[in-house]
C-alpha positions as CSV (number, residue, x, y, z in Angstrom):
1,M,132.1,123.7,104.1
2,T,132.2,123.5,108.0
3,Q,129.4,121.8,110.6
4,S,128.1,122.6,113.7
5,I,129.1,120.4,116.8
6,Q,125.3,119.9,117.3
7,A,124.9,118.8,113.4
8,L,127.5,116.4,113.5
9,E,126.1,114.9,116.9
10,N,122.8,114.0,115.4
11,K,124.5,112.8,112.3
12,R,126.7,110.4,114.7
13,R,123.8,109.5,116.8
14,R,121.9,108.8,113.2
15,L,124.7,106.7,112.3
16,L,124.8,104.6,115.6
17,E,121.0,103.8,115.1
18,Q,121.5,102.6,111.6
19,L,124.6,100.7,113.3
20,A,122.1,99.1,116.2
21,A,119.6,98.2,113.1
22,T,121.8,96.1,111.0
23,G,121.1,92.6,110.9
24,D,122.8,89.6,110.2
25,M,126.7,89.9,108.9
26,R,129.6,87.7,107.8
27,R,132.7,88.7,105.9
28,G,133.8,87.2,103.2
29,S,133.3,87.7,99.2
30,I,130.8,85.7,97.0
31,T,132.6,84.9,93.4
32,E,130.5,83.8,90.2
33,Q,132.5,81.5,87.9
34,Y,132.6,79.7,84.8
35,R,134.4,76.6,83.7
36,C,135.6,74.7,80.9
37,C,135.2,71.0,81.9
38,G,137.9,69.4,79.9
39,K,135.8,67.3,77.5
40,T,137.2,67.3,73.8
41,P,133.7,67.7,72.1
42,C,132.7,70.2,74.4
43,C,131.4,73.2,73.0
44,C,132.9,75.2,76.1
45,K,136.4,74.9,74.3
46,E,135.5,77.8,71.8
47,S,136.2,80.9,72.3
48,E,133.4,82.5,72.3
49,H,131.6,80.2,74.7
50,P,132.0,81.3,78.5
51,G,132.1,78.3,79.9
52,H,129.7,75.9,82.5
53,G,128.2,77.7,85.6
54,P,127.5,79.9,86.5
55,Y,129.3,78.2,89.9
56,Y,129.3,80.4,93.1
57,A,132.1,80.3,95.6
58,F,131.9,82.0,99.2
59,T,135.4,83.2,100.2
60,R,137.1,84.1,103.6
61,K,139.7,84.1,106.0
62,V,139.2,81.7,109.1
63,D,142.0,81.6,111.4
64,G,144.8,83.4,109.0
65,K,143.5,80.7,106.1
66,T,141.3,81.1,103.0
67,K,138.4,78.8,103.5
68,T,136.0,78.7,100.1
69,W,132.5,76.8,100.0
70,Q,131.4,75.8,96.9
71,L,127.5,76.9,96.0
72,R,124.8,76.2,93.9
73,P,122.0,79.0,93.1
74,G,119.2,78.6,96.0
75,P,118.1,79.8,99.4
76,Q,121.9,78.8,101.1
77,L,123.5,81.4,98.2
78,R,120.7,84.1,98.8
79,K,121.0,83.8,102.5
80,L,124.9,84.5,102.4
81,E,124.0,87.6,99.8
82,R,122.2,89.0,102.3
83,E,125.0,88.9,105.2
84,V,127.3,89.6,103.1
85,E,125.7,93.1,101.7
86,T,124.8,93.6,105.4
87,Y,128.6,93.2,106.4
88,R,129.6,95.8,103.3
89,Q,127.0,98.6,104.4
90,F,128.1,98.2,108.4
91,R,131.7,98.7,107.1
92,A,130.5,101.8,105.3
93,L,128.7,103.0,108.4
94,T,131.3,102.8,110.5
95,E,133.9,104.4,107.7
96,Q,131.2,107.2,108.1
97,L,131.1,107.2,111.9
98,L,134.6,107.9,112.1
99,Q,134.7,110.8,110.0
100,V,132.2,112.5,112.0
101,N,133.8,111.7,115.1
102,E,137.1,113.0,114.0
103,A,135.6,115.7,113.1
104,L,133.9,116.4,116.4
105,C,137.2,116.0,117.9
106,D,138.9,118.7,115.4
107,L,135.9,121.0,116.2
108,R,135.7,120.9,120.3
109,P,138.1,123.4,122.0
110,V,141.0,122.0,123.8
111,V,139.8,122.2,127.5
112,S,143.2,122.7,130.0
113,D,143.8,119.7,132.7
114,S,142.5,122.1,135.2
115,E,139.4,122.6,133.6
116,A,138.8,119.4,132.9
117,E,139.4,118.4,136.7
118,A,137.1,121.0,138.2
119,G,134.6,119.7,135.5
120,Q,135.2,116.2,137.0
121,D,135.1,117.4,140.4
122,A,131.7,119.0,140.1
123,K,129.9,115.9,138.4
124,K,131.5,113.9,141.6
125,N,130.1,116.3,143.9
126,F,126.8,116.3,142.1
127,S,126.8,112.5,141.9
128,R,127.2,112.6,146.0
129,R,124.7,115.2,146.6
130,S,121.8,112.9,144.4
131,R,122.5,110.2,146.4
132,K,119.8,109.1,149.0
133,R,121.3,108.7,152.4
134,P,120.2,105.7,154.5
135,T,117.8,107.0,157.2
136,A,118.2,105.7,160.8
137,R,115.6,103.6,162.8
C-alpha cells in the first residue's frame, strides 16, 4: 500500500522528534558469561553445572581494536545496559527514517532543471523583497 506524501512527511516528523528525544547512548554489546574455575574438586566441572557467574563484559571497537570491560552486577552495569539499549533504539529509528525518506523520494514528481531554476529564482526574488531597506538620514 502506497502512502501519501503528506502521511510520509508526518511520519518523518514524528521519527525526527523521537530521534531528538534520545538520551545518552553508546555503541557496543554486553554479554553474560559463566566460567569454570579450573579447580579439580569444584562442582563447576560437572556437565550439568553452568559454571561460576554470571560475569558481564562490555565490548566495543575503539580505533579498530576491540576493547572489553569486565563488569559486576550493579549501577555501572545498569547504566551501560540503558546506554546500549538507547543506541539500539537509535539505530532502529534511523533505519525507519531512511525508509520513509526513500519512499518520499520515490513519490515526489520529477522536476525538470528549468522548473527547478525558476522555483529557485522565485525564492531568491521573494527573499530580496522581504528585506528591510536602510533608511536615509
